[in-house]
N, C-alpha and C positions, 0 to 999 in steps of 0.2 A: 544518431540519437534524435529522438523525437522531441519537438518543442511544443508545449501547450500554452505558452504565454503565461500571463499572470492568472492565478486562480488560488482559491483557498486550499489549504492542506487539511487532510483528514487522516489521522494515524490509526492503524489497526495492527493487531498482533494475531498471528495465526500460524498453523503448521504449514510450511511451504512444501508442496509435493515435489517441486523441482529440486530443491536443495536437500530435502529430507530432514529439515530442522525447523525450529521456531524462527519466524522472521517478523521484524517490525517494519511496516511499510507506511510511507507517507504518500497517500493518493492525492492527485490534483482533482479538485471538485470545481466544475464550472459554476461561476457566480451567476446567480439570477436574482431577479427582484422579489421573488416570493420568499416567505419565511421558510426556514429549514434548508438543509443542504441540497445543492443541485446534483446533477448526474456526475458520477466519477468518470473522468475522461483520460486519465493517465497516471503514471507512477513517477513520483518525484525522487524518492529514495527507497532503498531496500537494504536491510541489514545482511542479506544473504550475499551481497556483492562487496568487493573491496576495490575502490571506494564505493560507498553506497549509491552514488549517482551513476555508476558504470553498469547499468542494468542491461543485460544481454539475453534475457530469456524471452519467451513469447508473451509474457505478461498475462497469463491466464487468470491471475489473481484479480484482474479487473472485473471478472464475473463473480458476483456475490454467491451464486449457486455453487461455483467451483470452490470458493473459500469455505463454505459450510459443510463440505464433505468430511472434514476432519474436526477433531476436538479443538477448542480454542487453545491458543498458546498459554503457557503459564505466565503469570505476571512477572515483569522485569523489576526486581527490587533495586533500590538505590539509584534509579535513574531520575534525572530531573528533566522535565519537559518544558 
């Protein structure tokens, strides 16, 4: 398991090509001094895995161009963030 230390989380929902279903992913964003989010450097949790922290794929979802190949996931109703 890779460790990225402390960083901000950034949640995104999209269609996961690996699992073939909608996934909710919390990415780790490197904290920087400038306004706005820094670069995405890792995956903290993914709903395609059980438990969500046991991520064993190649993490191709770190590449925004890879995530944009598919339609966005449908909203998850009834979830509290």
